[in-house]
DSSP file (Angstrom, degrees, kcal/mol; ACC not computed):
  #  RESIDUE AA STRUCTURE BP1 BP2  ACC     N-H-->O    O-->H-N    N-H-->O    O-->H-N    TCO  KAPPA ALPHA  PHI   PSI    X-CA   Y-CA   Z-CA
    1    1 A M     >        0   0    0      0, 0.0     4,-1.9     0, 0.0     5,-0.2   0.000 360.0 360.0 360.0 -33.0    0.0    0.0    0.0
    2    2 A R  H  >  +     0   0    0      1,-0.2     4,-2.3     2,-0.2     5,-0.2   0.899 360.0  52.5 -65.1 -39.5    2.9    2.3    0.7
    3    3 A S  H  > S+     0   0    0      1,-0.2     4,-2.5     2,-0.2    -1,-0.2   0.869 107.0  52.8 -67.0 -34.2    4.3    2.0   -2.8
    4    4 A I  H  > S+     0   0    0      2,-0.2     4,-2.5     1,-0.2    -1,-0.2   0.929 110.7  46.9 -65.3 -43.9    0.9    2.8   -4.4
    5    5 A L  H  X S+     0   0    0     -4,-1.9     4,-2.4     2,-0.2    -2,-0.2   0.882 111.6  51.9 -64.1 -37.4    0.7    6.0   -2.3
    6    6 A Y  H  X S+     0   0    0     -4,-2.3     4,-2.3     2,-0.2    -2,-0.2   0.918 110.1  48.2 -63.9 -43.5    4.3    6.8   -3.3
    7    7 A I  H  X S+     0   0    0     -4,-2.5     4,-2.4     2,-0.2    -2,-0.2   0.915 111.8  49.5 -64.0 -42.8    3.5    6.4   -7.0
    8    8 A I  H  X S+     0   0    0     -4,-2.5     4,-2.4     1,-0.2    -1,-0.2   0.908 110.8  50.4 -62.5 -41.5    0.4    8.6   -6.7
    9    9 A A  H  X S+     0   0    0     -4,-2.4     4,-2.3     2,-0.2    -2,-0.2   0.911 110.9  48.5 -63.3 -42.3    2.5   11.3   -4.9
   10   10 A V  H  X S+     0   0    0     -4,-2.3     4,-2.6     2,-0.2    -2,-0.2   0.913 111.3  50.1 -64.8 -42.2    5.1   11.2   -7.6
   11   11 A I  H  X S+     0   0    0     -4,-2.4     4,-2.6     1,-0.2    -2,-0.2   0.912 111.3  49.0 -62.8 -42.1    2.5   11.4  -10.4
   12   12 A L  H  X S+     0   0    0     -4,-2.4     4,-2.4     2,-0.2    -1,-0.2   0.892 111.6  48.9 -65.3 -39.3    0.8   14.4   -8.6
   13   13 A I  H  X S+     0   0    0     -4,-2.3     4,-2.5     2,-0.2    -2,-0.2   0.918 112.6  47.7 -66.3 -42.7    4.2   16.2   -8.2
   14   14 A I  H  X S+     0   0    0     -4,-2.6     4,-2.6     2,-0.2    -2,-0.2   0.918 112.1  50.1 -64.0 -42.1    5.1   15.6  -11.9
   15   15 A G  H  X S+     0   0    0     -4,-2.6     4,-2.5     1,-0.2    -2,-0.2   0.893 110.4  50.1 -61.9 -40.1    1.6   16.8  -12.9
   16   16 A W  H  X S+     0   0    0     -4,-2.4     4,-2.2     2,-0.2    -2,-0.2   0.921 111.2  48.6 -63.6 -43.3    2.0   19.9  -10.8
   17   17 A A  H  X S+     0   0    0     -4,-2.5     4,-2.2     2,-0.2    -2,-0.2   0.912 112.6  48.0 -64.1 -42.4    5.4   20.6  -12.3
   18   18 A I  H  X S+     0   0    0     -4,-2.6     4,-2.1     1,-0.2    -1,-0.2   0.917 111.6  50.6 -63.9 -42.2    4.1   20.2  -15.8
   19   19 A G  H  X S+     0   0    0     -4,-2.5     4,-0.9     2,-0.2    -1,-0.2   0.865 109.6  51.2 -63.0 -36.2    1.1   22.4  -15.0
   20   20 A T  H  X S+     0   0    0     -4,-2.2     4,-0.5     1,-0.2     3,-0.4   0.924 117.4  37.4 -66.6 -44.8    3.5   25.1  -13.7
   21   21 A F  H  X S+     0   0    0     -4,-2.2     4,-2.6     1,-0.2     3,-0.3   0.701 103.3  72.5 -82.0 -18.8    5.7   25.1  -16.8
   22   22 A A  H  < S+     0   0    0     -4,-2.1    -1,-0.2     1,-0.2    -2,-0.2   0.829  91.6  58.2 -66.0 -30.4    2.8   24.6  -19.2
   23   23 A Y  H  < S+     0   0    0     -4,-0.9     3,-0.4    -3,-0.4    -1,-0.2   0.889 114.6  36.7 -65.8 -36.7    1.6   28.2  -18.6
   24   24 A A  H  < S+     0   0    0     -4,-0.5    -2,-0.2    -3,-0.3    -1,-0.2   0.824 132.4  27.1 -83.7 -33.2    5.0   29.4  -19.8
   25   25 A A  S  X S+     0   0    0     -4,-2.6     4,-1.5     1,-0.1    -1,-0.2  -0.459  70.4 150.3-129.3  60.2    5.7   26.9  -22.5
   26   26 A G  H  > S+     0   0    0     -3,-0.4     4,-1.7     1,-0.2    -1,-0.1   0.869  72.8  52.3 -63.0 -39.9    2.2   25.8  -23.7
   27   27 A S  H  > S+     0   0    0      1,-0.2     4,-2.1     2,-0.2    -1,-0.2   0.857 105.7  55.4 -68.4 -33.0    3.2   25.0  -27.3
   28   28 A L  H  > S+     0   0    0      1,-0.2     4,-2.4     2,-0.2    -1,-0.2   0.905 106.2  51.2 -64.7 -40.8    6.1   22.7  -26.1
   29   29 A I  H  X S+     0   0    0     -4,-1.5     4,-2.2     1,-0.2    -1,-0.2   0.901 110.0  49.5 -63.2 -40.9    3.7   20.6  -24.0
   30   30 A H  H  X S+     0   0    0     -4,-1.7     4,-2.3     2,-0.2    -1,-0.2   0.896 110.2  50.3 -66.3 -38.9    1.4   20.2  -27.0
   31   31 A V  H  X S+     0   0    0     -4,-2.1     4,-2.3     2,-0.2    -2,-0.2   0.924 111.7  47.9 -63.6 -44.4    4.2   19.1  -29.2
   32   32 A L  H  X S+     0   0    0     -4,-2.4     4,-2.3     1,-0.2    -2,-0.2   0.870 110.5  52.6 -64.9 -36.2    5.4   16.6  -26.6
   33   33 A L  H  X S+     0   0    0     -4,-2.2     4,-2.2     2,-0.2    -1,-0.2   0.914 109.4  48.3 -65.6 -42.9    1.9   15.3  -26.3
   34   34 A V  H  X S+     0   0    0     -4,-2.3     4,-2.3     2,-0.2    -2,-0.2   0.913 111.7  49.9 -63.7 -42.4    1.5   14.8  -30.0
   35   35 A I  H  X S+     0   0    0     -4,-2.3     4,-2.5     1,-0.2    -2,-0.2   0.901 110.2  50.9 -62.4 -40.8    4.9   13.0  -30.2
   36   36 A A  H  X S+     0   0    0     -4,-2.3     4,-2.2     2,-0.2    -2,-0.2   0.901 110.2  48.6 -64.7 -41.1    3.8   10.7  -27.3
   37   37 A V  H  X S+     0   0    0     -4,-2.2     4,-2.3     2,-0.2    -2,-0.2   0.914 112.3  48.8 -65.6 -42.2    0.5    9.8  -29.0
   38   38 A I  H  X S+     0   0    0     -4,-2.3     4,-2.6     1,-0.2    -2,-0.2   0.914 111.4  49.5 -63.4 -42.6    2.3    9.0  -32.3
   39   39 A A  H  X S+     0   0    0     -4,-2.5     4,-2.2     1,-0.2    -1,-0.2   0.887 110.6  51.0 -64.0 -38.0    4.9    6.9  -30.4
   40   40 A F  H  X S+     0   0    0     -4,-2.2     4,-2.0     2,-0.2    -2,-0.2   0.922 111.4  46.9 -64.6 -44.5    2.0    5.0  -28.7
   41   41 A I  H  X S+     0   0    0     -4,-2.3     4,-2.4     2,-0.2    -2,-0.2   0.911 112.3  49.8 -65.3 -42.5    0.2    4.3  -31.9
   42   42 A L  H  X S+     0   0    0     -4,-2.6     4,-2.5     1,-0.2    -1,-0.2   0.891 109.0  53.1 -63.5 -38.0    3.5    3.1  -33.6
   43   43 A G  H  X S+     0   0    0     -4,-2.2     4,-1.8     2,-0.2    -1,-0.2   0.900 109.9  47.8 -62.8 -40.6    4.1    0.9  -30.7
   44   44 A L  H  X S+     0   0    0     -4,-2.0     4,-1.8     2,-0.2    -2,-0.2   0.913 112.6  49.0 -65.7 -42.2    0.7   -0.7  -31.0
   45   45 A L  H  X S+     0   0    0     -4,-2.4     4,-0.8     1,-0.2    -2,-0.2   0.897 112.8  46.7 -65.6 -40.1    1.1   -1.2  -34.8
   46   46 A R  H  < S+     0   0    0     -4,-2.5    -1,-0.2     1,-0.2    -2,-0.2   0.833 110.3  53.1 -72.4 -31.7    4.5   -2.8  -34.4
   47   47 A K  H  < S+     0   0    0     -4,-1.8    -1,-0.2     1,-0.2    -2,-0.2   0.882 110.2  47.4 -70.5 -36.6    3.4   -5.1  -31.6
   48   48 A D  H  < S+     0   0    0     -4,-1.8    -1,-0.2    -5,-0.1    -2,-0.2   0.628  87.6 106.1 -79.6 -13.4    0.5   -6.4  -33.7
   49   49 A A  S  < S-     0   0    0     -4,-0.8     2,-0.1    -3,-0.2    -3,-0.0  -0.461  78.2-114.2 -69.6 135.4    2.6   -7.0  -36.8
   50   50 A P        -     0   0    0      0, 0.0     2,-0.4     0, 0.0    -1,-0.1  -0.415  25.6-125.4 -70.5 144.1    3.3  -10.7  -37.4
   51   51 A T              0   0    0      1,-0.1     0, 0.0    -2,-0.1     0, 0.0  -0.729 360.0 360.0 -91.4 138.3    6.9  -11.9  -37.1
   52   52 A V              0   0    0     -2,-0.4    -1,-0.1     0, 0.0     0, 0.0   0.404 360.0 360.0-104.5 360.0    8.4  -13.7  -40.0
C-alpha cells in the first residue's frame, strides 16, 4: 500500500510541475503530447505486426 501512495504522490508532483511550466511553454507541452501519441500508436502497430 505504501508503494501505491508513493507512486500517486510522484505522479501528482510531476503533474504539478508540468502544469506550472505549461503556462510558460504551452506549445512545447502540446508538441510533446503529439509525439507521445504518435509513439504510442506506432508501438501498437509494431506489436500487432506478425513476425516472419
